[in-house]
C-alpha positions in Angstrom: 0.1 -0.2 -0.1 2.8 2.4 0.9 4.4 1.7 -2.5 0.9 2.7 -4.3 1.0 6.0 -2.2 4.7 6.8 -3.0 4.2 6.3 -6.5 1.5 9.1 -6.5 3.9 11.3 -5.0 3.5 14.8 -6.0 1.7 14.3 -9.1 -0.5 16.8 -10.6 -3.1 14.5 -12.2 -4.6 11.5 -10.6 -6.9 8.8 -11.5 -8.7 6.1 -9.8 -10.8 3.3 -11.1 -13.0 0.6 -9.3 -13.7 -2.7 -10.9 -17.4 -3.7 -10.9 -18.4 -6.9 -9.3 -14.7 -7.7 -9.4 -14.9 -11.0 -7.8 -17.6 -12.1 -10.0 -15.5 -11.6 -12.8 -13.4 -14.7 -12.1 -14.4 -18.1 -13.0 -14.3 -21.0 -10.4 -12.6 -24.3 -11.5 -15.4 -26.6 -12.2 -13.8 -29.3 -10.0 -14.2 -26.7 -6.9 -17.7 -25.2 -7.5 -19.0 -27.9 -5.0 -17.1 -26.0 -2.3 -19.3 -22.9 -2.7 -22.5 -24.9 -2.4 -25.6 -24.0 -0.4 -29.2 -24.9 0.1 -32.4 -23.2 -0.3 -36.1 -24.3 -0.1 -35.8 -24.4 -4.1 -32.7 -26.7 -4.0 -29.1 -27.0 -4.0 -26.9 -24.2 -5.7 -23.2 -23.7 -6.4 -21.4 -20.7 -7.3 -19.8 -20.6 -10.9 -17.8 -17.4 -10.4 -16.0 -16.4 -7.1 -18.2 -15.2 -4.6 -17.2 -12.5 -1.6 -16.0 -13.9 1.5 -13.9 -17.3 0.2 -10.6 -17.3 2.2 -8.3 -17.0 -0.8 -10.7 -14.6 -2.8 -8.5 -11.1 -2.2 -5.2 -12.9 -3.2 -6.8 -14.4 -6.2 -8.5 -11.1 -7.3 -5.1 -9.1 -6.5 -3.2 -11.7 -8.7 -5.8 -11.5 -11.7 -5.8 -7.6 -11.8 -1.8 -7.5 -11.4 -1.5 -9.9 -14.4 -3.7 -8.1 -16.3 -2.3 -4.8 -15.8 1.5 -5.9 -15.3 2.5 -4.5 -18.7 1.3 -1.1 -17.7 3.3 -0.9 -14.3 6.3 0.6 -15.7 3.8 3.6 -16.6 3.0 4.2 -12.9 -0.4 2.1 -13.0 -0.9 0.8 -10.0 -3.4 -2.1 -8.7 -4.7 -3.3 -5.4 -7.2 -6.1 -5.3 -10.3 -4.2 -7.4 -8.8 -0.8 -7.4 -6.4 0.6 -10.4 -4.7 4.1 -9.9 -2.4 6.1 -11.8 -0.6 9.4 -11.4 1.6 11.8 -13.7 2.6 15.3 -14.2 1.9 15.5 -18.0 -1.9 15.6 -18.8 -1.5 14.2 -22.2 0.4 11.2 -21.1 -1.9 10.7 -18.2 -4.8 10.4 -20.7 -3.1 8.0 -23.1 -2.6 5.6 -19.7 -6.3 5.8 -19.2 -7.1 4.7 -22.6 -4.7 2.1 -22.2 -6.1 0.8 -18.7 -9.7 0.9 -20.4 -8.3 -1.6 -23.4 -6.8 -3.5 -20.8 -9.7 -4.3 -18.5 -12.1 -4.7 -21.3 -9.6 -7.4 -22.8 -9.4 -9.3 -19.6 -13.1 -9.2 -19.2 -13.3 -6.6 -16.2 -15.8 -3.8 -16.1 -15.5 -0.5 -14.1 -17.9 1.0 -11.8 -19.0 4.4 -13.4 -19.9 6.3 -10.0 -16.6 5.3 -8.5 -14.5 6.7 -11.5 -12.1 9.7 -10.9 -10.1 11.1 -13.9 -7.2 13.7 -13.7 -8.3 15.3 -10.5 -5.8 16.8 -8.2 -6.5 14.5 -5.2 -7.6 11.0 -4.7 -8.4 8.6 -1.9 -6.1 5.4 -1.4 -6.4 3.2 1.5 -8.2 5.8 3.9 -5.6 8.4 3.0 -6.2 11.5 0.7 -3.0 11.8 -1.6 -2.6 15.1 -3.3 0.4 17.3 -4.8 0.8 18.7 -1.3 1.2 15.5 0.6 -0.8 12.8 2.4 -3.5 13.1 5.0 -5.8 10.9 6.6 -9.4 10.5 4.7 -11.9 12.8 6.8 -14.5 10.0 6.2 -12.3 7.7 8.4 -11.5 10.1 10.9 -15.4 10.8 11.2 -15.7 7.0 12.6 -13.4 7.6 15.4 -15.2 10.8 16.7 -18.2 8.5 17.3 -16.3 6.7 20.3 -17.2 8.2 23.6 -15.2 5.4 25.6 -14.2 1.9 25.1 -16.4 -0.4 27.2 -15.0 -3.9 26.2 -11.7 -5.5 25.4 -13.1 -6.1 21.6 -13.6 -2.1 21.4 -10.1 -1.6 22.9 -8.8 -4.0 20.2 -11.1 -2.4 17.4 -9.9 1.3 18.4 -6.2 0.2 18.5 -6.3 -1.3 15.2 -7.9 1.5 13.6 -5.7 4.2 15.6 -2.7 2.0 14.3 -3.2 2.8 10.5 -2.4 6.5 11.5 0.6 5.9 13.7 2.9 7.6 11.1 1.1 10.8 11.5 1.4 11.0 15.2 4.7 11.8 17.2 5.5 9.0 19.6 2.4 7.0 18.7 3.6 3.8 20.6 4.3 5.7 23.9 1.2 7.5 23.8 -0.9 4.3 23.1 0.9 2.2 25.7 -1.6 2.7 28.6 -4.4 0.9 26.1 -1.7 -1.4 24.8 -1.3 -2.8 28.4 -5.1 -3.5 28.7 -4.5 -6.2 26.3 -1.8 -8.0 27.9 -2.2 -11.5 29.2 -5.5 -11.8 28.0 -6.9 -14.6 25.9 -9.2 -14.5 23.0 -12.4 -15.7 25.2 -12.2 -12.6 27.2 -12.6 -10.3 24.1 -16.2 -9.8 24.9 -15.5 -9.2 28.6 -16.7 -5.6 29.9 -14.1 -3.2 31.3 -13.8 0.5 32.8 -10.9 2.4 31.7 -8.9 4.0 34.5 -8.3 7.8 34.3 -5.0 7.3 32.8 -6.4 5.1 30.1 -9.3 7.3 29.3 -6.7 10.1 29.1 -4.8 8.1 26.6 -8.0 7.5 24.7 -9.0 11.0 24.2 -5.2 11.8 23.6 -5.2 9.4 20.4 -8.6 10.6 19.4 -7.4 14.1 19.3 -4.1 13.3 17.5 -5.9 11.5 14.9 -8.4 14.0 14.2 -5.8 16.7 13.9 -3.0 14.8 12.2 -0.9 16.9 9.8 -0.3 16.4 6.0 3.0 14.5 5.6 5.0 15.3 2.6 6.4 13.0 0.1 10.0 11.8 0.0 12.2 13.8 -2.7 15.4 12.2 -4.0 18.2 14.7 -3.9 16.9 17.2 -1.0 18.6 17.5 2.2 17.3 14.8 4.6 17.5 14.3 8.2 16.6 11.7 10.9 16.2 12.4 14.6 16.2 9.5 17.0 15.6 9.3 20.7 15.1 6.8 23.3 13.8 6.5 27.1 12.3 3.7 28.9 8.9 4.6 27.7 9.8 3.7 24.2 12.0 4.7 21.0 10.9 7.5 18.7 12.3 8.7 15.2 11.5 11.4 12.7 12.1 11.5 9.1 12.0 15.1 7.7 13.3 16.8 4.5 14.0 20.6 3.5 11.8 21.4 0.8 11.1 24.6 -0.9 13.0 26.2 2.1 10.6 24.7 4.9 11.2 21.7 6.8 8.7 19.1 5.9 7.9 15.9 8.0 7.9 12.6 5.9 7.1 10.2 8.7 7.0 9.8 12.4 8.0 6.4 13.8 7.7 4.9 17.4 7.6 1.7 19.3 7.4 0.6 22.9 10.5 -1.4 24.4 10.7 -5.2 24.3 11.2 -6.7 27.6 15.1 -7.0 27.5 15.5 -3.6 26.3 14.0 -2.1 29.5 17.0 -3.5 31.4 19.5 -1.8 28.8 21.5 1.3 29.7 20.5 4.3 28.3 23.7 4.4 25.9 22.7 1.1 24.7 18.9 2.1 24.5 20.0 5.3 22.3 22.1 3.2 20.1 19.2 0.6 19.6 16.8 3.6 18.5 19.4 4.7 15.8 19.7 1.1 14.6 16.1 0.5 14.5 15.2 3.8 12.7 17.8 3.1 10.1 17.7 -0.4 9.5 13.9 -1.1 10.3 12.0 2.2 9.6 13.4 4.2 7.0 15.9 2.0 4.9 13.8 2.3 1.7 14.1 5.9 1.8 17.8 6.3 3.4 19.9 3.6 1.4 21.9 5.3 -1.4 21.1 8.7 -0.1 23.2 11.0 2.0 21.3 12.3 5.1 22.0 13.7 8.6 21.5 12.0 12.0 20.4 14.6 14.6 21.0 13.9 18.2 20.7 15.6 21.6 23.6 13.9 23.2 26.9 15.9 23.4 29.2 13.1 23.1 27.8 11.3 20.2 29.8 12.7 17.6 32.8 12.8 19.6 32.8 9.2 20.1 32.2 8.6 16.7 35.2 10.8 15.5 37.6 9.3 17.7 36.1 5.7 16.5 35.8 4.6 20.1 33.2 1.9 19.3 32.2 -0.4 22.1 32.6 -4.2 21.1 29.3 -4.9 22.4 27.8 -2.7 19.5 29.8 -4.1 16.9 26.9 -5.7 15.0 25.2 -2.5 15.3 28.2 -1.0 13.5 28.0 -3.7 10.5 24.4 -2.8 9.9 25.0 0.9 9.9 28.0 0.7 7.6 25.6 0.5 4.4 24.2 4.2 5.3 26.1 7.2 4.3 25.2 10.0 7.0 27.0 12.6 9.3 25.8 13.5 13.1 24.8 16.7 14.3 25.0 17.5 18.1 21.6 19.7 19.0 20.9 20.1 22.9 17.4 19.2 23.7 15.7 22.6 23.8 16.6 22.8 20.0 15.9 19.1 19.0 12.2 19.5 20.2 10.7 16.7 18.4 12.8 14.0 19.0 13.5 15.3 22.8 10.1 14.6 23.4 10.9 11.2 24.4 14.3 12.1 26.2 14.6 12.1 29.9 18.2 11.2 30.4 21.4 12.9 30.2 23.9 10.0 29.5 25.0 10.5 26.0 24.8 7.2 23.7 27.5 5.5 21.7 26.1 6.4 18.0 27.6 4.3 15.3 28.2 5.7 12.1 31.1 5.5 9.3 31.9 9.3 9.0 30.8 12.2 11.0 30.9 15.6 11.8 29.8 17.6 15.0 29.2 20.9 16.3 29.7 22.3 19.7 29.0 25.3 21.6 31.3 27.4 23.8 30.6 27.0 27.4 
């Protein structure tokens, strides 16, 4: 899904098409129709075409439309289950791609839903997000659903709410830390207790309200653009890990993505230095590698000795594995006090500096 959204990054003309009764366009193998059998007062019937609800239906549909439109993929035509989208900056080229999609879907036996067609519009809705030339933001219709929640009265409602909120975690700074009180409600519970009623504590209710507010006021995230100044801010505390990917675009700092997670059990016993290194390793190798590999960027830290340790090549043997993993990235470090490093410092509660693992580094110091 993220690949589809990124392929529409910053394009002026966007089109989206939905296949009409897509599942019913796929013929079921004759020897398998008995598996779809059902009985009515009029007799026994079997589906000849794929119906909604079958286990492998979505994957089969995805494969069918992908195979049909595969030759259009190099022209930025994307498919997902029964949706087709395409985005370009040149209007005439965009129209040609739309005609090609028409020819392809007709040849494959698919029909398009007229009411859901969107052609050459400035923004389209993809996977619950509004994708436009300016960036990506949550779909207001999806957000409206969360505003109807007044409180959470059962384990099932907590699961449902967290599952919905998790879709917007990249828009929310330190999502994992904010959501932790609600996540803790689910720990140690069995599936059979999902319908059990609960009463949220004051702390859990505040967490619920904070997440609702954060989702309904989520910012517009920008697209990652190659060649522009890029920075990664990381920070760690015993509440969790946090990271921010941003770029300098048109003279302004634009957020590309927020990332956060809670600590694993073993990590809660780490020294703060090791925890800070874990945050750097996690952000670069797990969260943002698709953006950062092959591009020079800046790592921003609020720990004074980070750049000093790097410049002296004083790498603790315990962090050798981290060093090997980070060797594939090309970046420098920049020391900024917590009062200047506002976003990442939200998680920071410790003064002990980390050992930051980089290959090349430069650092700035302040006179004292």
